[in-house]
N, C-alpha and C positions, 0 to 999 in steps of 0.2 A: 504494500500500500504506500503510495507516494505521500510524504508528510506535508501536504498542502491542504488548505481549506477547499471544501467542495466548490465554493463559488469561483475558484480559479479556473474551473473548466470553461467559464465564459471568456477567459482571456485566450487569445490565439497566440500561444507562444511560438508556434511554428512560423508565423508570419513575421516579416521584418518590422512592420509598423505596430506600435503599441496603442494607436488611436489617441484618445484624449486622456488616457490614464497618467497618473503621476509616475514618471519614470524612476524617480528615487525610491518610491514605495515598491515598485515592481522589482527593482534591483536588490533591495534590502530584504524583502519579505517573500518574494515569489520566485526565487531562483530555481528554474526547472532544469536541474543538472544531475538528478539522482538516477541510480540504476533501477532496474525493473523491480527490485525488492524494496527500494526506498531506503537502503541502509548506507549507501556510499555514493559520494559525488564522483561522477566520471569525468576524467580530464578533458576528453573531447567535447563533452557536453558543456563544460565550463567555457572553453574558448568560443564555442558556437553561441552560447548565451551572451557573453560579453560583447561579441562582435555585432549582435543585433542592435546594441546601443550605439555602436559606431556607425552602423548603416541607417539608423533611424534619426532623421534630423529634427524630430519633434513635430507636434501638431500645431495648427493655426490657433486653436484654443489655448494651448500652452503659451504661445507667443503673446496673445491678448492678455492673459493673466499676468505675464511678466511685465508687459507694457503698463498695465494698470497699476501694478505694485510700484514700479519705478516712478511713475507719475506722482503717486501719493508721497513717495520718499522725497522727490524733488520739492514738493510744497513744504515738507518739514525742513529740508535743508535751507530753503529760502528764509524761513522764519528764524532759523538758528544762525544765519549769516555764515554758512558753511562753505567749504571748498569742494567742488566735484571734479575729480580727476579721472580721465579715461586713459587706459593704457592697453597695449596688445601683448599677448604672450610671444616672446621671441622664439622659444622652443616649446615643447610640450609642458603642460602643467598637470600635477597630480597632487591630491591631498587625501588623507585618510587611509593610506595603505595599511597602517597598523591596526585599523579597526577590526573587531571580530566579525568574520563573515565566512559563509560556507565556501566561498570562492578562494579563500586564503588571503585575498587582497581586497580591502574595503575601498570605498570611494565616498567623498563628501557630497551629499545632495541637500539642497534646501528643503526643509521638511514640509513647507507649504507649496512652493512653486515647482518642486521636482526638477530643478536645474542645478548644475554645478555652481558652487559659490565658495567664497573664502570667508570663514567666520571672522568677526571682528577681533575675537581673542587671538586668532592666529596672526592677524595683521599687527596687532599691538605687540605680540610676542616677538615678531620678526623685527619691528622697529626698535624695541628695547634691546634685542640681541645684537643688532647692528651697532648700536651705540656702546654696548658694554663688551660683548664677546669679540666683535670684529675689530674694534679699536683697542681692545685690552682694557684693563682697569684704570683708564685715565680718569682722574678725578672730575674734570670738567664734563666729560661725556656721561659719566655716571650721574652727576648732578643734573644734567640736562634730562636724562631718562627719568629720574625721580620727579622732576618738576612737571614734565609733560605728561607722564603716564601714572604718576603717583607711586606710593609705597605704603608699607604698613608700619613704618617707624616714625619718620619725621614729617613728611609732606602730606600723607593721606591721599585724598582725592587728587587726580591729575588735572592739568589745565586743558587737556584735549579730550574730545569724545571721538572714538573710532567706531565706524559703522561697517557692517558686512559689505563685502565687495560682490556685486552681482554682474552677470554678463549683460551687455547692452542688447544683444540679440541671442536667441538660442544658439549656443556654441556647437561647433562641430567636434565630435569625439573620435578618438582613434584607439585602436587596439595596440598595446605594447607588450613587451616580453622581457622577463629577466630569467637568466639561465644558470642557477647555482650548480656548481660542479661538485661541491663537497657536502652534500646533504647529510650523510652519516656522521661526518666530523662535526658539523654544526649541531646536530641533534644529540650527539654523545661524544664530546671531544676527549673524554678520558679513555675510552676504549677504541677510538678510531682515529687513524692518522689522516691528515689532509692530502690524500693521494690522488693522482691524476687518473687512476684506474676506475674511479666511480663514474657511473652514468649520469649525465646531466639531467635535471628534472625541470623542463620549461614551465614557467609560471606566467600566465597571461594576466594583464591588468589593464584597466581603463584609464585613459588620459584625455585631457583637453588638448585639441590640436594647436599647432602654432598659428599665430596671427588672429587669435580670437580676442575680442575686445571686452574688457571688464571695467566696471565703474567703481572707483574708490571714493570715499568721502570722509573728511575730517571736519569737526566743528569745535569752536571754542567752548569751554565750560562757561556757562552763563554767569557764574559768580567769580571765577578765578581767571579764565582765559582771556587773552587779548589778541588783537590782530597780529601782533608780532609773534605770538606763540603759534598762531595758525599758519603764518608764512613759514616759520621754522619747521613745523610739522609737515607741511606740504613738500618742502625741500628734502626733508629727511625721508619721506615716503618714496620720492622718486629715486633718491640715492639707494635706498634699501632694495627696492624692487629691481633696479637696473644692475646692481652689483652683486648683492647676496641672493636675491630672489626670495620666494615664499612658497611654503608647502613642503612636500617630500622630495627627496633626491636632488636637492639643490646643489650638492657637491659635484654632481655630474651634469649640471647645466639645466636641469628642470626648474620651472617656476620663475624664470627671469622675464622681466617685462621691458618694453620699450615703447616709443611713439607716444609720449605723454602729452595730454591735451587738457588744459583747464577750461571746462565748458560752463563754469559757474555763471558768468555774466550772460551768456546766451540763454541758458535755461531760466534764469531769474527774470530777464527781460520779457521772455515769452509768458511767464507766469503773471507778471504785472499786467500785460496786455489782456490775458484771460480774465484776471480779476476785474479789470476795468470794464470789459465787455459784459461780464456777469452782473455788475452793478447797474450798467446801462439798460440791460434787458428787462429789469423789473420796474424801471421808471416810466412815467407817462411821457408822451411825445414832447410836451413842453419842458419838463424837467430834464429829459434826455438831451434836448437841444442845449440847455444851459450847461449841463455837465460836460458835454463834448466841447463846448466853447472854453470852459475852465481848463480842461485837460490840454487842449491845443495851446492855450496861453502858457501853461506850466511847462510844456515841452519845447517852447521857443519856436513855434511855427512862424514862418515868414510873415512880415508885417502886412503885405498886400493880401495874403491869404486870410489873415485874421480879420482885416477890414471887410473883406467880401463876406465872411461868415457872419458879421454883425448886421448886414444890410436887411435881410429878411426879418430878423428879430426886432430891429428898430421900427421898421415899417409896420409891423403887426402889433405894436404896443397898444393901439386904440381898441383892439379886439380882446384884450386881456382884462381880467379882473384887477381890482386895485392891488390886491396882495401879489398877484403874478407880475404886475407892472413893476412893483418895488423890487422883486427878485430879479427880474430881467434887467432893470436899470442898474442894480448893483453889479451884475456880471458885465454889462456893457462898460460901466465906469472902470472896472478892473482891467478889462481888455485895453481900453483907450489910454489909461494911465501907463500900462505896460509898453505900448507901442508909440508913446509920445503924442497921442492925439486928444489929450484932455485939456491941456493948457499950453500957453505960448503962442507961437505963430501958427494959426489954423486957417483953413479955408472957410468961406462964408457958410457953406453947407454944414461943415463940422461944428462951427460955432453955434449954429441953431440946434444941432443934435445935442451938444453938451449942455446947452441951456435947458432943453427939454428934460434931460436926465436929471439935472440938478433940481428942477421943479418937482419931479416925481419923488426924489429923495429928500425934499425939503431943505435943500442947501441954498436956495435962492432967497 
């Protein structure tokens, strides 16, 4: 009897595609690698099972879920004045090899999204290790690590908040192999010598392919952190990922990143526009017109364009209620003061317009 739940019969393990299922859940809980008796995992079944994840690029629904999650994270990062850094894997990336798994090699999947990711704790550990282990026990580097990431003795909470790193798009996965030659020696070194006469035992494992983009984020602690700390952390993140790397097997080139891009400004500008559009959508046509004029003034739109935007509003003053006239007059005054059309040398038409607005506001 195969040691899987009866419901797994609905999953087509023979197919390359897993449909809309959580691939991390399938990998960790429903590994279809057992022999007919269900007592032993078969090596050929293991490689076949792992290779399915390399051949399956993920579903459209999984990408939508990832996009939605990343969008909500971006809103949080905006409010925290964070830095969003994108980087690509220079070579393969793997994490979680030592996790207990029937395949002998684990893999880190996001528990909700079912995509490969880098836990915040791993990133923080890599940054701290780069400052301490890579540079040695230099007092200034150790102090920097304690200040930025905290400790249990003197500094307590750190000045930076580290977030999980997620792929920008569903990443491509690849099958990799390690080929230990001295299995008996590793398992029982007291009774076995490390001889070349042992047969190698290939072990397959899953990796993230080269040139896959991940999104990293750092934010200042809202009570302790400063912009200087954030800039220092961003620089440290790029150094760590490009020199030492992150994850497993970094000593042989895995987990190194390159092509770093700070996308914070672009993301936050887009969120500002979305928030403005959302506010405008619930306003009445009159209030929306006023708000659009205010925003255009704040953004420094060209003088002639602003003047043109005020024409219809001024000409329609007589059709408004007294309360609406006062609101419109205040906005018109703000615009004309901004573009230098409120006082000084003005055209005859503009002088009449200014006088009308002053009368509405009770300034005459």
